[in-house]
VOGU-3710 file (C-alpha; in Angstrom, 3 decimals, decimal comma):
1> mtfrtrreal> 36,511/-47,375/-17,656  36,488/-48,633/-21,244  36,969/-46,419/-24,274  33,269/-46,773/-25,043  32,339/-45,704/-21,525  34,479/-42,586/-21,929  32,769/-41,810/-25,217  29,351/-42,313/-23,716  30,331/-39,869/-20,956  31,094/-37,236/-23,592
11> rsilasdrcv> 27,816/-38,005/-25,340  26,036/-37,514/-22,035  27,550/-34,040/-21,722  26,420/-33,153/-25,244  22,919/-34,459/-24,524  22,567/-32,501/-21,276  21,048/-29,067/-20,746  24,178/-27,527/-19,235  27,555/-26,177/-20,334  30,874/-27,407/-18,943
21> hpgsvydais> 34,445/-26,164/-19,107  36,945/-28,896/-20,066  40,394/-29,169/-18,590  43,165/-28,544/-21,109  45,353/-31,682/-21,135  48,450/-32,576/-23,112  50,320/-35,423/-21,368  50,014/-38,149/-18,732  50,567/-35,788/-15,799  48,120/-33,097/-16,902
31> iriaedlgfe> 45,309/-35,569/-17,620  45,724/-37,201/-14,200  45,608/-33,833/-12,475  42,490/-32,814/-14,429  40,855/-36,126/-13,533  41,742/-35,775/-9,835  40,343/-32,237/-9,743  36,975/-33,443/-10,995  36,906/-32,214/-14,583  34,301/-34,099/-16,581
41> lgmfggsaas> 36,158/-33,711/-19,861  39,657/-33,095/-21,139  40,467/-31,052/-24,236  43,595/-31,953/-26,203  44,180/-28,902/-28,359  46,329/-28,716/-31,454  48,459/-25,894/-30,088  49,054/-27,747/-26,814  49,925/-30,911/-28,737  52,417/-29,091/-30,941
51> lavlgdsdia> 54,083/-27,448/-27,957  54,167/-30,596/-25,810  55,431/-32,942/-28,543  57,544/-30,683/-30,753  58,119/-27,456/-28,857  56,725/-25,674/-31,915  53,907/-23,224/-32,535  50,551/-24,313/-33,950  51,319/-24,186/-37,688  50,386/-27,776/-38,645
61> litltelaeq> 53,852/-29,273/-38,154  52,759/-32,120/-35,889  51,883/-35,387/-37,631  48,924/-37,686/-37,104  51,208/-40,383/-35,681  52,622/-37,996/-33,066  49,168/-36,733/-32,102  47,692/-40,234/-31,820  50,610/-41,538/-29,772  50,292/-38,667/-27,312
71> mrrmsraavl> 46,564/-39,409/-27,025  47,387/-43,075/-26,447  49,731/-42,156/-23,584  46,998/-40,099/-21,961  44,430/-42,871/-22,406  46,729/-45,231/-20,568  47,363/-42,786/-17,736  43,765/-41,820/-16,899  40,141/-42,546/-17,729  39,049/-38,939/-18,224
81> pvlvdadhgy> 37,191/-38,584/-21,561  39,197/-36,465/-23,998  38,033/-34,426/-26,978  40,845/-34,114/-29,526  41,466/-31,228/-31,897  42,297/-33,206/-35,038  42,860/-30,048/-37,090  42,121/-30,611/-40,796  42,485/-34,386/-40,524  46,087/-34,246/-41,790
91> gnamnvrrtv> 45,287/-34,150/-45,481  42,360/-34,785/-47,776  39,209/-36,765/-47,043  41,042/-40,089/-47,204  43,552/-38,841/-44,630  40,653/-37,673/-42,473  39,218/-41,182/-42,518  42,500/-42,610/-41,262  42,801/-39,850/-38,670  39,497/-40,948/-37,177
101> qeleaagaag> 40,607/-44,577/-37,113  43,907/-43,769/-35,403  42,425/-41,494/-32,743  39,621/-43,952/-32,067  42,192/-46,707/-31,507  44,177/-44,344/-29,251  41,202/-43,918/-26,927  39,855/-40,473/-27,829  36,286/-39,877/-26,681  35,688/-37,499/-29,553
111> ltiedtllpq> 37,413/-35,391/-32,167  36,925/-32,335/-34,326  37,558/-31,963/-38,055  37,857/-28,384/-39,266  37,539/-26,681/-42,631  40,577/-24,414/-42,344  43,075/-24,659/-45,186  46,136/-26,187/-43,521  49,045/-25,773/-43,674  48,779/-22,093/-44,516
121> afgaakpqli> 48,940/-21,510/-48,252  52,004/-19,913/-49,864  51,673/-16,129/-49,909  48,434/-16,111/-47,877  48,771/-13,696/-44,969  45,423/-14,629/-43,422  43,745/-17,967/-42,681  41,693/-19,467/-45,484  38,964/-22,074/-45,664  38,559/-25,044/-47,959
131> sldegvgkvk> 35,424/-25,084/-50,082  32,138/-26,142/-48,561  32,051/-29,176/-50,857  35,478/-30,309/-49,680  34,473/-29,701/-46,073  31,405/-31,891/-46,531  33,551/-34,588/-48,113  35,889/-34,542/-45,118  33,026/-34,800/-42,661  31,515/-37,709/-44,569
141> aaldgrgdps> 34,889/-39,463/-44,614  35,264/-38,921/-40,856  31,899/-40,519/-40,198  32,721/-43,400/-42,525  36,009/-44,024/-40,714  34,328/-44,363/-37,333  34,291/-47,972/-36,139  32,799/-47,386/-32,704  29,451/-45,606/-33,109  29,894/-44,045/-29,669
151> lvilgrtgav> 32,932/-42,024/-30,834  31,901/-38,363/-31,010  32,674/-36,520/-34,243  32,253/-32,747/-34,426  32,222/-30,622/-37,545  34,307/-27,522/-36,924  34,472/-24,161/-38,675  36,177/-20,841/-38,072  34,224/-19,134/-40,822  32,746/-16,507/-38,490
161> sitslddaia> 36,084/-14,686/-38,262  37,469/-15,705/-41,674  34,611/-15,223/-44,133  31,230/-14,344/-42,610  28,547/-15,361/-40,151  26,309/-16,448/-43,027  29,052/-18,716/-44,359  29,582/-20,193/-40,894  25,883/-21,006/-40,650  25,811/-22,529/-44,134
171> rarayeacgv> 28,790/-24,730/-43,345  27,393/-25,756/-39,974  24,060/-26,737/-41,485  25,801/-28,752/-44,193  27,888/-30,640/-41,617  24,788/-31,145/-39,513  23,037/-32,711/-42,518  25,933/-35,164/-42,887  25,212/-36,617/-39,434  27,899/-35,206/-37,135
181> dglfftgist> 27,260/-35,352/-33,397  27,842/-31,669/-32,758  29,237/-28,414/-34,118  32,452/-26,708/-33,037  32,857/-22,974/-33,656  35,867/-20,711/-33,295  35,999/-16,965/-33,836  32,612/-16,100/-32,322  32,976/-12,696/-30,678  29,451/-11,468/-29,892
191> rdqldaiaaa> 26,240/-12,774/-28,407  24,401/-11,813/-31,581  26,604/-14,179/-33,577  26,035/-17,066/-31,187  22,309/-16,344/-31,040  22,094/-16,499/-34,840  24,045/-19,757/-34,994  21,939/-21,360/-32,272  18,746/-20,319/-34,049  19,900/-21,724/-37,402
201> ttlpivlgga> 21,161/-25,111/-36,172  19,935/-27,910/-33,924  22,974/-29,861/-32,720  24,995/-29,408/-29,511  27,599/-26,657/-29,803  31,212/-26,599/-28,649  32,667/-23,117/-28,363  36,370/-22,651/-28,924  36,880/-19,534/-26,890  34,764/-16,422/-26,405
211> pdemadlgyl> 35,053/-12,914/-24,928  34,225/-12,250/-21,278  30,749/-10,984/-22,143  29,867/-14,554/-23,154  31,347/-16,297/-20,118  27,962/-16,870/-18,451  27,421/-20,641/-18,396  23,663/-20,172/-18,067  23,533/-18,045/-21,197  25,734/-20,488/-23,104
221> aarrvrvalq> 23,671/-23,499/-22,025  20,496/-21,768/-23,221  22,124/-21,505/-26,693  22,927/-25,265/-26,697  26,601/-24,696/-25,930  27,556/-27,846/-24,053  31,338/-27,389/-23,938  33,103/-24,022/-23,705  36,885/-23,978/-23,957  39,005/-21,697/-21,781
231> ghapiaaatq> 42,241/-21,826/-23,719  45,344/-23,811/-22,838  46,650/-22,062/-19,740  47,948/-25,247/-18,032  50,743/-25,870/-20,529  51,605/-22,169/-20,524  51,825/-22,228/-16,724  53,921/-25,398/-16,823  56,315/-23,766/-19,286  56,765/-20,795/-16,987
241> avydtlralr> 57,284/-23,048/-13,958  59,981/-25,073/-15,708  61,698/-21,890/-16,877  61,637/-20,353/-13,399  63,002/-23,514/-11,785  65,826/-23,993/-14,278  66,655/-20,294/-14,150  66,881/-20,415/-10,351  69,156/-23,462/-10,480  71,311/-21,855/-13,143
251> dgtspkqlkg> 71,615/-18,749/-10,954  72,874/-20,834/-8,060  69,760/-21,427/-5,978  69,997/-24,558/-3,857  67,445/-27,252/-4,801  66,149/-27,113/-1,226  65,421/-23,387/-1,612  63,398/-23,672/-4,817  59,846/-22,316/-4,734  56,704/-23,682/-6,356
261> lpsaeltsrv> 57,615/-27,364/-6,190  54,821/-29,908/-5,690  54,357/-31,544/-2,311  55,380/-35,151/-1,839  51,692/-35,987/-1,463  50,771/-34,423/-4,801  53,668/-36,104/-6,598  52,706/-39,445/-5,092  49,096/-39,019/-6,159  49,975/-38,017/-9,725
271> mreadvkmrl> 52,260/-41,060/-10,029  49,495/-43,288/-8,589  52,070/-44,512/-6,090  49,510/-46,332/-3,922  48,421/-48,435/-6,896  52,026/-49,160/-7,838  52,878/-50,289/-4,293  49,845/-52,567/-4,249  50,919/-54,214/-7,498  54,505/-54,565/-6,328
281> rdflrlgs> 53,182/-56,345/-3,278  50,727/-58,563/-5,156  52,894/-59,438/-8,157  56,467/-59,250/-6,841  55,892/-59,795/-3,119  57,649/-56,526/-2,328  56,798/-54,367/0,648  54,490/-56,898/2,279
//
């Protein structure tokens, strides 16, 4: 599957009348597992990227180069379309333009550019937003940096929980007017908020988390929500599994007595061992 085919698959999801949950992916193993399980889309979140690459929390420490290289590794490992959380674009509008170019070259199916002020400003205890004018400039730069017209670009705002619902709607409508392919919202906590946003905008919506009362896919689809995130539990679970395994070994448990290890069949499938053996046979005349 080519990069364009992956992007067209994401566009098809956005153009549909249903809502899907993406699989949270962060490396070559996780994207292959998500693909094998039948997820239609992968989500590469900023917090997962920071943890997987740096072992750090999500405070804008990861660089564009590190993010793009991790996306490139995943693109090589699987053909699952991936939507990338590109944070604030790693700088001003000119940096945003380059961010789009790098992630496009790395095989991302789509990306989000948000209007949060990052990194967090000195002395500011709570998240802040950049101005609407600067946000519009970043969105325009993102669209200008796109070389493949099939690459999906989403305008993202967390204004609902930072400033107000009215501000979130104003920002969304401004990004919509710029020509983005969809709108990504974080911080929505009630159905009334989502209803108001859906009524005031026209583009497909991606929802970055929501309370249980909004978990109904039918309800979300009726409000044009096409992708609804479920957090980044896979990397959290992986962290716990690694800790438990190392702790057991440190405490003297025999490797043969360890619990929770993958079967040989699962490991073989994740490593695409059948494909490797076929190539060893065809190219090196091994195992024939």
